VOBA-1610 file (N, C-alpha, C; in pm, whole numbers, padded with zeros to 5 digits, always signed):
BEGIN
Met+11297+11326+17203Met+11160+11380+17191Met+11161+11498+17093Thr+11060+11508+17008Thr+11052+11615+16909Thr+11035+11750+16978Lys+11114+11847+16933Lys+11102+11983+16983Lys+10978+12049+16921Lys+10888+12093+17005Lys+10762+12151+16958Lys+10773+12302+16954Ile+10746+12363+16838Ile+10749+12506+16822Ile+10607+12558+16807Glu+10574+12664+16880Glu+10439+12718+16876Glu+10410+12786+16743Asn+10285+12778+16697Asn+10239+12862+16587Asn+10238+13007+16635Leu+10252+13100+16541Leu+10247+13241+16578Leu+10102+13287+16578Thr+10024+13231+16671Thr+09882+13264+16681Thr+09861+13374+16784Leu+09737+13420+16796Leu+09707+13524+16894Leu+09732+13475+17036Lys+09713+13347+17060Lys+09735+13294+17195Lys+09881+13309+17238Val+09972+13305+17141Val+10114+13319+17173Val+10144+13457+17231Val+10074+13560+17182Val+10105+13697+17221Val+10006+13752+17324Gln+09926+13667+17386Gln+09820+13716+17472Gln+09872+13781+17600Asn+09996+13757+17637Asn+10051+13818+17759Asn+10122+13950+17732Leu+10107+14004+17611Leu+10178+14125+17575Leu+10094+14251+17590Asn+09981+14244+17659Asn+09902+14366+17682Asn+09989+14471+17748Gly+09983+14592+17697Gly+10065+14698+17755Gly+10030+14831+17694Asp+10122+14928+17709Asp+10096+15063+17662Asp+10083+15072+17511Glu+10148+14979+17437Glu+10145+14986+17291Glu+10098+14857+17226Asn+10051+14760+17306Asn+09999+14634+17253Asn+09867+14602+17322Lys+09774+14545+17246Lys+09644+14512+17303Lys+09598+14378+17250Tyr+09565+14285+17341Tyr+09514+14153+17303Tyr+09371+14142+17348Leu+09282+14108+17252Leu+09140+14095+17283Leu+09090+13955+17247Gly+09158+13855+17293Gly+09118+13718+17265Gly+09128+13688+17116Asp+09033+13608+17066Asp+09033+13573+16925Asp+08986+13687+16835Asn+08938+13798+16896Asn+08886+13909+16817Asn+08996+13995+16756Leu+09102+14020+16832Leu+09200+14117+16784Leu+09328+14113+16866Phe+09440+14126+16795Phe+09565+14170+16857Phe+09613+14288+16775Ile+09642+14399+16842Ile+09694+14517+16774Ile+09819+14564+16847Ala+09919+14600+16771Ala+10043+14652+16826Ala+10078+14781+16752Met+10091+14890+16824Met+10133+15015+16765Met+10285+15026+16759Asn+10351+14940+16831Asn+10497+14930+16829Asn+10530+14783+16851Ala+10563+14711+16743Ala+10578+14566+16751Ala+10723+14523+16770Arg+10811+14615+16807Arg+10951+14578+16827Arg+10965+14470+16934Lys+10889+14484+17042Lys+10895+14387+17151Lys+10844+14251+17104Val+10735+14251+17026Val+10680+14126+16973Val+10784+14054+16888Gly+10850+14130+16800Gly+10950+14071+16713Gly+11066+14010+16789Lys+11116+14082+16889Lys+11231+14031+16965Lys+11196+13906+17043Leu+11071+13896+17088Leu+11031+13780+17168Leu+11002+13657+17083Phe+10947+13677+16963Phe+10891+13563+16891Phe+10954+13534+16755Leu+11020+13630+16693Leu+11067+13608+16556Leu+11216+13579+16552Gln+11250+13469+16486Gln+11387+13435+16459Gln+11407+13435+16307Thr+11525+13477+16264Thr+11552+13476+16120Thr+11564+13333+16070His+11524+13313+15946His+11531+13183+15876His+11449+13075+15945Gln+11347+13116+16019Gln+11255+13021+16079Gln+11114+13052+16028Pro+11053+12964+15949Pro+10917+12992+15902Pro+10814+12979+16014Tyr+10715+13067+16010Tyr+10606+13066+16107Tyr+10473+13055+16035Cys+10384+12979+16090Cys+10250+12967+16036Cys+10159+13068+16106Val+10102+13160+16029Val+10017+13266+16083Val+09872+13229+16055Asp+09800+13186+16157Asp+09663+13139+16139Asp+09567+13251+16102Glu+09574+13362+16176Glu+09484+13473+16151Glu+09542+13566+16044Ala+09456+13635+15973Ala+09502+13734+15876Ala+09564+13852+15951Arg+09662+13916+15889Arg+09731+14028+15953Arg+09751+14143+15855Val+09756+14263+15908Val+09802+14380+15834Val+09928+14430+15903Leu+10037+14442+15827Leu+10164+14490+15881Leu+10196+14625+15819Arg+10223+14723+15900Arg+10254+14859+15853Arg+10396+14894+15899Val+10489+14903+15805Val+10631+14922+15838Val+10655+15070+15866Ile+10696+15101+15990Ile+10715+15241+16030Ile+10862+15280+16035Ser+10954+15183+16039Ser+11096+15219+16037Ser+11178+15095+16004Gly+11300+15119+15956Gly+11393+15009+15930Gly+11361+14931+15804His+11439+14826+15785His+11427+14743+15666His+11435+14596+15705Ala+11367+14512+15627Ala+11373+14367+15648Ala+11347+14298+15515Arg+11403+14180+15503Arg+11372+14095+15388Arg+11299+13972+15442Ser+11187+13942+15378Ser+11103+13832+15427Ser+11057+13746+15312Asn+10997+13634+15348Asn+10942+13541+15250Asn+10803+13504+15299Val+10702+13534+15218Val+10563+13504+15254Val+10502+13418+15144Asn+10469+13295+15178Asn+10408+13203+15080Asn+10489+13199+14950Leu+10621+13187+14965Leu+10715+13177+14853Leu+10741+13310+14783Gln+10681+13418+14831Gln+10701+13549+14769Gln+10804+13627+14849Ser+10914+13667+14785Ser+11017+13745+14852Ser+10973+13890+14860Leu+10979+13947+14981Leu+10934+14084+15002Leu+11042+14167+15069His+11061+14289+15022His+11148+14386+15088His+11059+14480+15166Leu+11066+14474+15298Leu+10984+14557+15384Leu+11062+14681+15422Arg+11007+14796+15391Arg+11073+14923+15419Arg+10966+15025+15459Pro+11006+15141+15514Pro+10907+15240+15557Pro+10810+15278+15446Gln+10687+15303+15486Gln+10576+15337+15398Gln+10530+15220+15311Thr+10554+15097+15360Thr+10495+14980+15295Thr+10399+14914+15392Ile+10297+14851+15334Ile+10200+14773+15411Ile+10190+14636+15347Val+10184+14533+15431Val+10167+14395+15386Val+10037+14341+15443Val+09955+14281+15358Val+09834+14212+15403Val+09860+14062+15390Leu+09855+13993+15503Leu+09875+13848+15505Leu+09740+13779+15517Pro+09702+13696+15421Pro+09577+13620+15436Pro+09593+13512+15541Pro+09484+13452+15587Pro+09494+13347+15688Pro+09580+13231+15640Asn+09645+13165+15736Asn+09727+13046+15712Asn+09848+13075+15622Ser+09900+13196+15631Ser+10021+13230+15556Ser+10144+13173+15626Ile+10246+13146+15547Ile+10375+13103+15600Ile+10470+13221+15586Phe+10516+13271+15700Phe+10591+13396+15707Phe+10730+13368+15762Glu+10832+13416+15692Glu+10971+13393+15734Glu+11051+13520+15715Ile+11121+13562+15821Ile+11211+13677+15814Ile+11351+13627+15779Glu+11406+13678+15670Glu+11541+13639+15630Glu+11646+13726+15699Glu+11620+13854+15710Glu+11710+13945+15781Glu+11637+14075+15810Phe+11680+14145+15916Phe+11623+14276+15946Phe+11725+14357+16024Asp+11717+14491+16012Asp+11812+14576+16082Asp+11757+14615+16219Glu+11840+14685+16297Glu+11804+14719+16434Glu+11686+14815+16441Asp+11663+14891+16335Asp+11555+14991+16336Asp+11422+14934+16289Phe+11420+14808+16248Phe+11297+14754+16191Phe+11185+14749+16294Asn+11073+14809+16260Asn+10959+14813+16351Asn+10830+14826+16269Ile+10725+14763+16316Ile+10598+14766+16245Ile+10484+14792+16342Gln+10373+14836+16283Gln+10244+14833+16350Gln+10165+14719+16287Thr+10084+14652+16364Thr+10011+14538+16308Thr+09880+14516+16381Phe+09783+14464+16309Phe+09663+14413+16374Phe+09618+14287+16302Ser+09544+14206+16374Ser+09496+14078+16322Ser+09345+14084+16302Phe+09296+13996+16217Phe+09151+13983+16203Phe+09120+13841+16157Arg+09004+13793+16193Arg+08969+13652+16172Arg+08924+13623+16030Ser+08847+13712+15970Ser+08794+13685+15836Ser+08790+13814+15757Leu+08804+13801+15626Leu+08802+13916+15538Leu+08660+13946+15491Pro+08622+14073+15491Pro+08490+14105+15433Pro+08493+14081+15283Pro+08379+14054+15222Pro+08376+14022+15079Pro+08427+14134+14990Glu+08423+14258+15039Glu+08470+14369+14956Glu+08622+14375+14946Thr+08693+14299+15026Thr+08839+14307+15028Thr+08899+14168+15008Pro+08893+14117+14886Pro+08934+13977+14863Pro+09086+13959+14851Phe+09158+13978+14962Phe+09302+13954+14963Phe+09326+13805+14983Lys+09316+13729+14874Lys+09338+13585+14884Lys+09487+13550+14877Gln+09567+13642+14824Gln+09710+13625+14819Gln+09775+13736+14901Cys+09899+13712+14942Cys+09974+13816+15012Cys+09988+13939+14922Ala+09970+14057+14979Ala+09980+14182+14903Ala+10079+14276+14970Leu+10176+14326+14894Leu+10271+14426+14941Leu+10239+14558+14873Leu+10214+14663+14950Leu+10175+14793+14895Leu+10278+14899+14932Gln+10324+14973+14834Gln+10411+15087+14858Gln+10325+15213+14852Leu+10307+15280+14965Leu+10211+15389+14975Leu+10275+15525+14950Asn+10197+15615+14888Asn+10242+15754+14878Asn+10216+15823+15012Arg+10255+15951+15019Arg+10247+16022+15147Arg+10105+16031+15200Asp+10009+16066+15112Asp+09870+16082+15157Asp+09812+15949+15206Asp+09834+15842+15130Asp+09781+15711+15170Asp+09847+15663+15299Trp+09975+15693+15314Trp+10045+15652+15436Trp+09986+15723+15559Gln+09963+15853+15546Gln+09903+15927+15658Gln+09762+15878+15689Leu+09686+15847+15584Leu+09551+15797+15604Leu+09551+15664+15679Thr+09638+15572+15640Thr+09643+15443+15710Thr+09689+15460+15855Gly+09775+15559+15878Gly+09816+15587+16016Gly+09699+15632+16102Lys+09612+15713+16044Lys+09493+15758+16118Lys+09400+15641+16147Tyr+09387+15548+16051Tyr+09304+15429+16075Tyr+09361+15346+16190Phe+09493+15327+16191Phe+09554+15251+16300Phe+09529+15320+16434Asp+09540+15452+16438Asp+09513+15525+16561Asp+09369+15504+16607Leu+09275+15510+16512Leu+09133+15490+16547Leu+09107+15349+16597Ile+09167+15250+16531Ile+09149+15111+16574Ile+09207+15094+16714Trp+09324+15153+16738Trp+09388+15142+16869Trp+09301+15205+16978His+09253+15327+16955His+09172+15394+17056His+09038+15323+17077Thr+08979+15271+16970Thr+08853+15197+16985Thr+08874+15069+17065Ala+08986+15002+17043Ala+09015+14879+17118Ala+09035+14905+17267Asn+09074+15029+17302Asn+09101+15062+17442Asn+08986+15135+17511Arg+08877+15158+17439Arg+08762+15226+17500Arg+08682+15130+17589Gln+08622+15186+17691Gln+08531+15111+17777Gln+08398+15185+17783Pro+08286+15121+17753Pro+08277+14980+17713Pro+08330+14957+17571Phe+08383+14841+17549Phe+08442+14806+17420Phe+08333+14774+17318Ser+08347+14829+17195Ser+08247+14808+17090Ser+08306+14725+16977Gln+08270+14597+16973Gln+08318+14510+16866Gln+08267+14554+16728Pro+08140+14593+16711Pro+08094+14639+16580Pro+08172+14760+16528Ser+08202+14856+16617Ser+08279+14974+16574Ser+08419+14933+16529Leu+08480+14844+16603Leu+08615+14798+16569Leu+08614+14726+16434Arg+08515+14641+16414Arg+08505+14567+16290Arg+08483+14661+16172Ala+08402+14764+16190Ala+08376+14860+16084Ala+08504+14935+16044Leu+08585+14971+16143Leu+08711+15040+16114Leu+08808+14948+16040Gln+08817+14823+16083Gln+08903+14728+16014Gln+08859+14710+15868Ser+08728+14694+15849Ser+08676+14674+15714Ser+08702+14796+15627Ala+08685+14916+15684Ala+08708+15038+15606Ala+08855+15048+15564Leu+08948+15018+15654Leu+09089+15022+15619Leu+09122+14919+15511Leu+09067+14800+15524Leu+09093+14696+15424Leu+09037+14734+15287Met+08924+14801+15286Met+08868+14847+15159Met+08959+14952+15095Glu+09014+15043+15176Glu+09109+15142+15124Glu+09233+15073+15068Leu+09284+14974+15140Leu+09402+14903+15094Leu+09374+14827+14964His+09254+14773+14953His+09220+14701+14831His+09211+14795+14711Leu+09163+14916+14732Leu+09160+15014+14624Leu+09301+15049+14579Ile+09392+15066+14675Ile+09532+15095+14642Ile+09593+14978+14567Tyr+09566+14857+14615Tyr+09621+14736+14553Tyr+09569+14720+14410Thr+09441+14745+14390Thr+09383+14734+14255Thr+09448+14833+14159Lys+09471+14954+14207Lys+09534+15056+14124Lys+09678+15016+14089Glu+09753+14968+14189Glu+09891+14928+14164Glu+09898+14809+14068Thr+09806+14715+14082Thr+09803+14598+13994Thr+09774+14638+13850Ala+09680+14731+13832Ala+09646+14777+13697Ala+09765+14847+13632Glu+09838+14927+13710Glu+09955+14996+13657Glu+10065+14896+13622Leu+10080+14792+13704Leu+10182+14691+13679Leu+10156+14618+13548Arg+10030+14587+13520Arg+09998+14514+13398Arg+10023+14595+13271Gln+10029+14728+13285Gln+10055+14813+13169Gln+10204+14827+13140Arg+10289+14778+13232Arg+10432+14786+13211Arg+10477+14670+13124Pro+10599+14680+13065Pro+10648+14574+12975Pro+10647+14435+13036Leu+10676+14423+13166Leu+10681+14292+13231Leu+10548+14255+13296Gly+10441+14331+13268Gly+10314+14302+13334Gly+10264+14162+13309Arg+10268+14117+13184Arg+10220+13984+13149Arg+10306+13877+13216Gln+10436+13897+13217Gln+10524+13799+13280Gln+10498+13793+13431Gln+10478+13908+13493Gln+10449+13909+13637Gln+10316+13841+13666Glu+10220+13856+13576Glu+10090+13790+13594Glu+10106+13639+13588Ile+10186+13590+13492Ile+10212+13446+13483Ile+10283+13397+13608Leu+10382+13475+13655Leu+10454+13437+13777Leu+10358+13430+13896His+10267+13525+13904His+10169+13527+14013His+10083+13401+14010His+10033+13364+13892His+09949+13243+13882His+10031+13117+13910Phe+10156+13118+13867Phe+10244+13003+13892Phe+10266+12983+14042Thr+10297+13090+14115Thr+10320+13076+14259Thr+10192+13037+14332Ala+10077+13083+14282Ala+09950+13042+14343Ala+09930+12891+14325Leu+09963+12840+14207Leu+09955+12696+14184Leu+10051+12620+14274Leu+10170+12676+14296Leu+10266+12611+14384Leu+10208+12594+14524Asn+10144+12698+14574Asn+10087+12690+14708Asn+09982+12580+14719Asp+09914+12553+14609Asp+09808+12450+14611Asp+09860+12309+14583His+09967+12297+14503His+10002+12165+14451His+10146+12119+14474Ala+10237+12209+14513Ala+10379+12172+14511Ala+10415+12063+14611Ala+10333+12041+14713Ala+10364+11933+14806Ala+10361+11798+14737Arg+10279+11786+14632Arg+10268+11657+14562Arg+10324+11661+14420Glu+10318+11777+14356Glu+10357+11788+14215Glu+10490+11861+14202His+10592+11789+14155His+10727+11845+14149His+10778+11865+14007Ser+10694+11848+13907Ser+10741+11855+13769Ser+10700+11987+13703Ile+10786+12038+13616Ile+10757+12160+13542Ile+10635+12139+13452Ala+10625+12020+13392Ala+10517+11993+13297Ala+10379+12011+13361Phe+10365+11974+13487Phe+10236+11988+13554Phe+10191+12133+13555Tyr+10280+12226+13595Tyr+10243+12367+13607Tyr+10226+12431+13470Ala+10308+12391+13373Ala+10293+12444+13238Ala+10157+12404+13180Asp+10117+12279+13205Asp+09988+12232+13155Asp+09873+12309+13219Arg+09883+12333+13349Arg+09776+12407+13418Arg+09765+12551+13368Leu+09877+12608+13324Leu+09877+12746+13276Leu+09862+12755+13124Cys+09844+12638+13059Cys+09829+12632+12913Cys+09950+12692+12841Leu+10069+12660+12892Leu+10194+12706+12835Leu+10284+12585+12810Thr+10384+12603+12726Thr+10483+12497+12710Thr+10581+12506+12827Pro+10642+12395+12867Pro+10741+12400+12976Pro+10854+12497+12949Asn+10902+12503+12825Asn+11012+12594+12793Asn+10971+12740+12808Tyr+10848+12771+12763Tyr+10802+12910+12773Tyr+10780+12948+12919Leu+10720+12859+12996Leu+10700+12887+13138Leu+10834+12910+13206Gly+10932+12825+13173Gly+11064+12839+13234Gly+11128+12973+13201Ala+11115+13017+13075Ala+11174+13144+13034Ala+11106+13262+13104Val+10972+13257+13113Val+10898+13366+13176Val+10931+13376+13325Val+10929+13263+13393Val+10957+13263+13537Val+11099+13312+13564Arg+11193+13268+13485Arg+11333+13311+13503Arg+11348+13460+13477Asn+11284+13513+13373Asn+11294+13655+13342Asn+11226+13742+13448Ala+11112+13694+13499Ala+11034+13774+13593Ala+11086+13768+13736Ser+11153+13659+13772Ser+11192+13642+13912Ser+11341+13621+13935Gly+11414+13583+13828Gly+11555+13552+13846Gly+11580+13411+13893Leu+11473+13333+13913Leu+11483+13194+13957Leu+11422+13103+13851Thr+11469+12981+13846Thr+11409+12884+13755Thr+11283+12825+13818Val+11203+12757+13735Val+11083+12691+13787Val+11120+12589+13895Met+11225+12511+13870Met+11264+12410+13968Met+11313+12473+14097Gln+11380+12587+14088Gln+11423+12655+14211Gln+11302+12700+14292Trp+11197+12748+14226Trp+11073+12783+14296Trp+11012+12660+14363Ile+11004+12550+14289Ile+10945+12428+14345Ile+11026+12380+14465His+11158+12382+14451His+11244+12338+14562His+11231+12429+14682Arg+11217+12561+14659Arg+11197+12654+14771Arg+11070+12619+14847Tyr+10965+12589+14774Tyr+10839+12554+14841Tyr+10854+12426+14922Ile+10917+12325+14863Ile+10933+12197+14932Ile+11014+12215+15060Ile+11123+12291+15052Ile+11207+12314+15169Ile+11130+12390+15276Gln+11054+12491+15234Gln+10975+12567+15330Gln+10873+12479+15401Gln+10802+12397+15323Gln+10704+12307+15384Gln+10770+12204+15474Ala+10887+12154+15432Ala+10959+12058+15515Ala+10999+12121+15648Lys+11046+12245+15644Lys+11083+12314+15768Lys+10963+12329+15861Ile+10850+12369+15802Ile+10728+12386+15883Ile+10691+12255+15951Gln+10690+12146+15875Gln+10646+12019+15930Gln+10748+11963+16031Leu+10876+11986+16007Leu+10977+11940+16101Leu+10968+12014+16234Lys+10934+12143+16228Lys+10930+12223+16350Lys+10794+12223+16418Tyr+10688+12212+16340Tyr+10554+12231+16396Tyr+10480+12101+16423Ser+10528+11991+16370Ser+10454+11866+16387Ser+10541+11761+16453Asp+10474+11657+16500Asp+10543+11543+16558Asp+10552+11427+16460Gln+10526+11453+16333Gln+10534+11346+16234Gln+10677+11293+16224Ala+10689+11164+16202Ala+10821+11106+16177Ala+10874+11157+16044Ile+11005+11154+16028Ile+11066+11206+15906Ile+11018+11128+15784Trp+10997+10998+15799Trp+10949+10920+15685Trp+10807+10963+15645Gln+10727+11005+15745Gln+10592+11053+15713Gln+10596+11186+15639Ile+10687+11274+15679Ile+10702+11402+15610Ile+10749+11378+15467Ala+10843+11286+15450Ala+10891+11253+15316Ala+10776+11203+15228Glu+10689+11124+15288Glu+10574+11071+15214Glu+10476+11183+15180Thr+10451+11273+15275Thr+10360+11385+15252Thr+10408+11473+15137Leu+10540+11490+15128Leu+10598+11575+15023Leu+10632+11495+14897Asn+10581+11373+14889Asn+10588+11293+14768Asn+10730+11256+14726Phe+10814+11225+14825Phe+10947+11172+14795Phe+10939+11020+14790Pro+11020+10957+14705Pro+11011+10811+14692Pro+11050+10735+14818Asn+11139+10794+14900Asn+11179+10730+15025Asn+11244+10833+15116Pro+11255+10804+15247Pro+11314+10900+15342Pro+11458+10936+15311Ser+11535+10841+15258Ser+11674+10868+15226Ser+11686+10976+15119Phe+11602+10968+15016Phe+11603+11068+14909Phe+11565+11204+14964Phe+11465+11207+15052Phe+11422+11332+15115Phe+11535+11392+15199Ser+11603+11310+15277Ser+11711+11360+15363Ser+11826+11419+15281Lys+11861+11351+15172Lys+11967+11403+15086Lys+11926+11535+15022Phe+11802+11543+14978Phe+11749+11665+14917Phe+11752+11779+15018Phe+11704+11754+15140Phe+11697+11858+15242Phe+11837+11906+15280Lys+11931+11814+15296Lys+12067+11853+15334Lys+12135+11931+15223Arg+12110+11894+15097Arg+12171+11966+14985Arg+12127+12112+14982His+12003+12138+15025His+11951+12275+15018His+11969+12354+15146Thr+11988+12289+15259Thr+11997+12361+15387Thr+12130+12341+15459Gly+12206+12238+15418Gly+12331+12207+15488Gly+12310+12125+15613Met+12185+12085+15641Met+12154+12006+15760Met+12063+11890+15721Thr+12073+11782+15795Thr+11978+11673+15776Thr+11844+11714+15839Pro+11734+11650+15800Pro+11606+11682+15864Pro+11609+11665+16015Ala+11674+11558+16062Ala+11681+11536+16208Ala+11759+11647+16277Ala+11870+11689+16215Ala+11951+11795+16276Ala+11873+11927+16279Tyr+11798+11954+16172Tyr+11719+12078+16169Tyr+11609+12074+16275Arg+11543+11960+16289Arg+11435+11946+16387Arg+11488+11972+16528Asn+11608+11928+16559Asn+11662+11939+16693Asn+11746+12064+16714Ser+11760+12148+16610Ser+11844+12267+16623Ser+11775+12371+16710
//
């Protein structure tokens, strides 16, 4: 029988109400100290599908993660905004790693975080976001509970984060690698939309109005990985998600990921992970 793994949804953490965690149904989950959440639910090298959008505020320790094919180094004074339906994977973390986090169902139009955003905050911005988290936490614990007040605080914090993100993005584009990073950003966005079916470099080069050779050079210079390595990373990540989260047969997953046959898919998966799809599913 297929081993079923839960999505990392709010329902998974609904029993964690306590002194530093608060669950309010589909409206909100907030944790001022998420160490307990991490120990209960997060395993390294296991991708999780995050249905609701999240804000993660790293308060101590270090971790390396992968969000929608984007490698992130999480360290103190960084904030990560995860859009809905993100695929989140922790590669490694130290004993001191701890975050504050809250969830929200939809983004206000003023804060269009359609892609994952990692922000490195200065001292003033870090203190400001800490005050917002405190206000959201206290508002969530007030009786009677005010959903409009909570929503207004969330929106205000997201607007502040978007201002910081816009400033950082503008500064990045002025650096020597700004154009290359912009191409890499658009390339990874295309991967998220098309890599399950499109496995050729030519497809992405055509969409970006670049030659395959130029795209390959830019991606390699900007990320240290080749275009095919990026494509293969996406395929493996999606394969892991489907093997763990769905009851689809392996041949169906191979078909979904546009492999010519299950045997080719199994060889590809084992070459990149050291395990067959069946062994990974049952691990």
